[in-house]
C-alpha positions as CSV (number, residue, x, y, z in Angstrom):
1,M,-10.7,-12.9,34.2
2,V,-10.9,-13.4,30.5
3,A,-9.5,-10.0,29.8
4,A,-6.5,-10.6,32.1
5,E,-5.8,-13.9,30.4
6,R,-6.1,-12.3,26.9
7,T,-3.7,-9.4,27.9
8,A,-1.1,-11.8,29.1
9,R,-1.4,-14.0,26.1
10,D,-1.3,-11.0,23.6
11,L,1.8,-9.4,25.0
12,A,4.9,-10.4,23.1
13,A,8.0,-12.0,24.5
14,P,11.5,-11.5,23.0
15,G,11.9,-13.9,20.0
16,S,8.2,-14.3,19.5
17,V,6.5,-14.5,16.1
18,V,5.5,-11.2,14.4
19,P,1.7,-11.4,13.8
20,H,0.1,-10.1,10.6
21,W,-1.2,-6.6,11.2
22,R,-5.0,-6.3,11.5
23,E,-7.3,-3.5,12.5
24,G,-7.1,-2.8,16.3
25,L,-3.7,-4.6,16.7
26,A,-1.3,-2.3,18.6
27,P,2.5,-2.5,18.3
28,A,2.5,-3.7,22.0
29,V,2.0,-7.2,20.7
30,L,5.4,-7.1,19.0
31,A,8.6,-8.2,20.6
32,P,10.7,-5.3,22.1
33,D,13.2,-5.1,19.1
34,Y,10.3,-4.8,16.7
35,Q,8.6,-2.2,18.9
36,R,11.8,-0.1,18.9
37,I,11.9,-0.2,15.1
38,M,8.3,0.9,14.9
39,D,9.0,3.7,17.4
40,A,12.1,4.9,15.5
41,L,10.2,5.0,12.2
42,A,7.1,6.7,13.8
43,G,9.4,9.6,14.9
44,G,10.4,8.5,18.4
45,N,14.1,8.5,17.5
46,G,14.1,9.3,13.8
47,P,13.7,12.4,11.7
48,G,10.0,13.2,12.2
49,G,8.5,9.9,11.0
50,E,10.1,10.0,7.6
51,A,11.1,6.8,5.8
52,M,14.6,5.5,6.6
53,D,17.0,3.0,5.1
54,C,18.3,0.3,7.3
55,R,21.6,2.1,8.0
56,Q,19.8,5.2,9.2
57,L,17.4,3.0,11.2
58,A,20.3,1.1,12.9
59,V,21.8,4.5,14.0
60,A,18.4,5.7,15.2
61,L,18.2,2.5,17.4
62,G,21.6,3.3,18.9
63,L,23.5,0.5,17.0
64,E,26.8,0.9,15.2
65,P,26.2,1.0,11.4
66,V,28.3,-2.0,10.7
67,P,27.1,-4.7,8.2
68,A,26.1,-7.2,10.9
69,K,23.9,-4.8,12.8
70,V,22.4,-3.3,9.6
71,E,21.5,-6.7,8.2
72,G,19.8,-7.6,11.5
73,V,17.8,-4.4,11.3
74,R,17.0,-5.1,7.6
75,S,15.8,-8.6,8.4
76,K,13.4,-7.4,11.1
77,A,12.2,-4.5,9.0
78,K,11.5,-6.8,6.0
79,R,9.6,-9.1,8.4
80,L,7.5,-6.2,9.6
81,A,6.8,-5.1,6.1
82,A,5.8,-8.6,5.0
83,R,3.3,-8.7,7.8
84,G,1.8,-5.3,7.1
85,W,3.2,-3.3,10.0
86,L,5.7,-1.3,7.8
87,A,5.6,0.0,4.2
88,E,8.7,-0.5,2.0
89,D,8.5,2.7,0.0
90,R,11.4,1.7,-2.2
91,P,13.6,-1.4,-1.9
92,G,15.3,-0.9,1.5
93,L,13.4,2.3,2.5
94,F,10.9,1.7,5.3
95,S,8.2,3.8,6.9
96,V,5.3,3.0,9.3
97,A,2.2,2.1,7.3
98,A,-0.8,4.4,7.9
99,G,-2.6,3.7,11.2
100,R,0.1,1.2,12.5
101,A,2.2,3.5,14.9
102,G,0.0,4.1,17.9
103,G,-0.1,2.4,21.2
104,S,3.5,1.3,21.8
């Protein structure tokens, strides 16, 4: 019973807070939009897991590369980087930090 309660509590809902990454925490705890960013950067939709800027990331997510969409992606990517999920290789260039991609 405790495991079932924990699983329900640990799964993210849209609009939920992005937790700080820690060992053993899978991307499944992230809200769907954040999971999609992680998947695209891990190679699910992008060029083989390479770092991408926010314009490339927006296109990989199926969004139009217009300023409003790119800024939304940038905001989410910055939040993921600040919480340890992504690495910001250079300003505006994001990749999945080592060991963070599995499990989504």
